[in-house]
Every structure is written in structure tokens, then in C-alpha cells.
MIDOSE-1310 file (N, C-alpha, C; in nm, 2 decimals, decimal comma, always signed):
residues 82
mdaa	+6,96/+6,63/+10,75/+7,11/+6,65/+10,76/+7,12/+6,78/+10,83; +7,22/+6,79/+10,92/+7,24/+6,91/+11,00/+7,32/+7,01/+10,91; +7,33/+7,13/+10,96/+7,38/+7,25/+10,89/+7,53/+7,23/+10,85; +7,61/+7,17/+10,95/+7,75/+7,16/+10,92/+7,78/+7,06/+10,81
kdrl	+7,71/+6,95/+10,81/+7,72/+6,85/+10,70/+7,67/+6,90/+10,57; +7,57/+6,98/+10,57/+7,51/+7,04/+10,45/+7,62/+7,14/+10,39; +7,68/+7,22/+10,47/+7,78/+7,32/+10,42/+7,90/+7,24/+10,37; +7,95/+7,14/+10,44/+8,06/+7,06/+10,39/+8,03/+6,99/+10,26
mrrv	+7,91/+6,93/+10,24/+7,87/+6,87/+10,12/+7,86/+6,97/+10,01; +7,81/+7,09/+10,03/+7,80/+7,19/+9,93/+7,94/+7,23/+9,88; +8,03/+7,26/+9,98/+8,17/+7,30/+9,94/+8,24/+7,19/+9,87; +8,23/+7,06/+9,91/+8,29/+6,95/+9,83/+8,24/+6,94/+9,69
tigv	+8,11/+6,96/+9,68/+8,04/+6,95/+9,55/+8,09/+7,06/+9,46; +8,10/+7,18/+9,51/+8,15/+7,30/+9,43/+8,30/+7,27/+9,39; +8,38/+7,22/+9,48/+8,52/+7,20/+9,45/+8,54/+7,09/+9,35; +8,47/+6,98/+9,36/+8,48/+6,87/+9,26/+8,43/+6,92/+9,13
tslv	+8,32/+6,99/+9,12/+8,26/+7,04/+9,00/+8,36/+7,14/+8,93; +8,43/+7,22/+9,01/+8,53/+7,31/+8,95/+8,65/+7,24/+8,89; +8,69/+7,14/+8,97/+8,81/+7,06/+8,92/+8,77/+6,98/+8,79; +8,66/+6,92/+8,78/+8,62/+6,85/+8,66/+8,60/+6,95/+8,55
aalm	+8,55/+7,07/+8,57/+8,54/+7,17/+8,46/+8,67/+7,21/+8,41; +8,77/+7,23/+8,50/+8,90/+7,27/+8,46/+8,97/+7,16/+8,38; +8,96/+7,04/+8,43/+9,02/+6,93/+8,36/+8,95/+6,91/+8,22; +8,82/+6,93/+8,20/+8,76/+6,92/+8,07/+8,81/+7,03/+7,98
itad	+8,83/+7,15/+8,03/+8,87/+7,26/+7,94/+9,01/+7,24/+7,90; +9,10/+7,19/+7,99/+9,24/+7,18/+7,95/+9,28/+7,05/+7,89; +9,19/+6,96/+7,88/+9,22/+6,83/+7,82/+9,25/+6,84/+7,67; +9,33/+6,75/+7,62/+9,36/+6,76/+7,47/+9,27/+6,66/+7,40
ygsh	+9,18/+6,71/+7,32/+9,09/+6,63/+7,24/+9,13/+6,62/+7,10; +9,25/+6,66/+7,06/+9,30/+6,65/+6,93/+9,27/+6,78/+6,85; +9,30/+6,77/+6,72/+9,29/+6,89/+6,64/+9,15/+6,91/+6,58; +9,07/+6,81/+6,58/+8,93/+6,82/+6,52/+8,84/+6,90/+6,62
phal	+8,74/+6,97/+6,57/+8,65/+7,05/+6,66/+8,56/+6,95/+6,74; +8,53/+7,00/+6,86/+8,45/+6,92/+6,95/+8,36/+7,02/+7,03; +8,28/+6,96/+7,12/+8,18/+7,04/+7,19/+8,24/+7,16/+7,28; +8,37/+7,14/+7,32/+8,43/+7,24/+7,41/+8,53/+7,32/+7,34
savt	+8,53/+7,32/+7,20/+8,63/+7,40/+7,13/+8,62/+7,55/+7,16; +8,50/+7,60/+7,16/+8,49/+7,75/+7,18/+8,53/+7,78/+7,32; +8,50/+7,70/+7,42/+8,54/+7,73/+7,56/+8,69/+7,72/+7,57; +8,75/+7,62/+7,50/+8,90/+7,60/+7,51/+8,97/+7,72/+7,44
rwwd	+8,92/+7,77/+7,33/+8,97/+7,89/+7,27/+8,96/+8,01/+7,36; +8,85/+8,02/+7,42/+8,83/+8,14/+7,52/+8,93/+8,12/+7,63; +8,95/+8,00/+7,69/+9,04/+7,98/+7,80/+9,18/+8,01/+7,76; +9,22/+7,96/+7,64/+9,36/+7,99/+7,59/+9,39/+8,14/+7,57
agke	+9,29/+8,21/+7,51/+9,30/+8,35/+7,49/+9,31/+8,43/+7,62; +9,24/+8,39/+7,72/+9,25/+8,45/+7,85/+9,38/+8,43/+7,91; +9,43/+8,30/+7,90/+9,57/+8,28/+7,96/+9,67/+8,36/+7,89; +9,66/+8,37/+7,75/+9,76/+8,45/+7,68/+9,75/+8,59/+7,71
wflk	+9,63/+8,65/+7,73/+9,62/+8,79/+7,76/+9,67/+8,81/+7,90; +9,65/+8,72/+8,00/+9,69/+8,74/+8,13/+9,84/+8,72/+8,15; +9,90/+8,63/+8,08/+10,04/+8,60/+8,10/+10,14/+8,67/+8,01; +10,09/+8,72/+7,90/+10,17/+8,78/+7,80/+10,20/+8,93/+7,84
psek	+10,33/+8,96/+7,85/+10,37/+9,10/+7,89/+10,33/+9,20/+7,78; +10,30/+9,32/+7,82/+10,26/+9,43/+7,73/+10,39/+9,48/+7,66; +10,36/+9,57/+7,56/+10,48/+9,63/+7,49/+10,57/+9,71/+7,58; +10,50/+9,78/+7,67/+10,58/+9,86/+7,77/+10,66/+9,77/+7,86
elae	+10,61/+9,66/+7,91/+10,68/+9,57/+7,99/+10,79/+9,50/+7,91; +10,77/+9,47/+7,79/+10,88/+9,41/+7,70/+10,99/+9,51/+7,69; +10,96/+9,64/+7,67/+11,06/+9,74/+7,65/+11,14/+9,76/+7,78; +11,08/+9,75/+7,90/+11,15/+9,76/+8,02/+11,24/+9,64/+8,05
leki	+11,19/+9,52/+8,01/+11,27/+9,40/+8,03/+11,39/+9,41/+7,94; +11,37/+9,45/+7,81/+11,49/+9,47/+7,72/+11,59/+9,56/+7,78; +11,55/+9,67/+7,83/+11,64/+9,77/+7,89/+11,71/+9,71/+8,01; +11,65/+9,64/+8,09/+11,71/+9,57/+8,21/+11,81/+9,47/+8,16
rkef	+11,78/+9,39/+8,05/+11,87/+9,29/+8,00/+11,99/+9,36/+7,94; +11,98/+9,47/+7,87/+12,10/+9,54/+7,82/+12,19/+9,59/+7,93; +12,13/+9,65/+8,03/+12,20/+9,70/+8,15/+12,28/+9,58/+8,21; +12,21/+9,47/+8,23/+12,28/+9,35/+8,29/+12,39/+9,31/+8,21
nvrk	+12,38/+9,30/+8,08/+12,48/+9,26/+7,99/+12,60/+9,35/+8,00; +12,58/+9,48/+8,00/+12,68/+9,58/+8,01/+12,76/+9,56/+8,14; +12,69/+9,54/+8,25/+12,75/+9,52/+8,38/+12,83/+9,39/+8,38; +12,78/+9,29/+8,32/+12,85/+9,16/+8,32/+12,98/+9,17/+8,24
vted	+12,97/+9,24/+8,13/+13,09/+9,26/+8,04/+13,20/+9,33/+8,12; +13,16/+9,44/+8,19/+13,26/+9,52/+8,26/+13,31/+9,44/+8,38; +13,23/+9,36/+8,45/+13,28/+9,28/+8,56/+13,38/+9,17/+8,50; +13,35/+9,11/+8,39/+13,44/+9,01/+8,33/+13,57/+9,08/+8,29
dheg	+13,57/+9,20/+8,24/+13,69/+9,27/+8,21/+13,77/+9,29/+8,33; +13,71/+9,33/+8,44/+13,78/+9,35/+8,56/+13,84/+9,23/+8,62; +13,77/+9,12/+8,61/+13,82/+8,99/+8,66/+13,94/+8,94/+8,57; +13,94/+8,98/+8,45/+14,06/+8,94/+8,36/+14,18/+9,01/+8,39
tk	+14,17/+9,13/+8,45/+14,29/+9,21/+8,48/+14,35/+9,18/+8,62; +14,29/+9,10/+8,70/+14,34/+9,07/+8,83/+14,44/+8,96/+8,82
């Protein structure tokens, strides 16, 4: 096999293997323990850690939300007087 076909075959194999691994980790096997339970727990914990905002970010978001609500209330008041 020539070098180009070998590289293509290697890349396709890596891609398919990665896809199958991701599907196996994210599949729903029910509530009972199974062979991938530990990996699934690790995967879920990693997703939660990565996607969950920190306390500082939550405080900043709450501050922005309060400022937005104050602006919205004042804009609604001004619209009512027109």
C-alpha cells in the first residue's frame, strides 16, 4: 500500500474508533451497573466541571441580570408615559 492510502486508512480508523468510543460512553445502559459505569461517571463529571459556571461567574451573571431588570423596568415606565 502506498503512503497516501496508508495515511488515509490510519486517519479513518482513528476517526471511527473515536466515534464508537464516544457513542459507547454516552449510550444509556439503564440504571444498573455495567462495564462502562466508571468511565461514564468520569465523563459526566468532566462535562459538569467544564460546563458548570464557577461561583464568581454566577455572581457576575446575577449582577448583570439585576441590572438588566432595572433597565427594563425603567424603560417600561418611560413607555407608559408616552
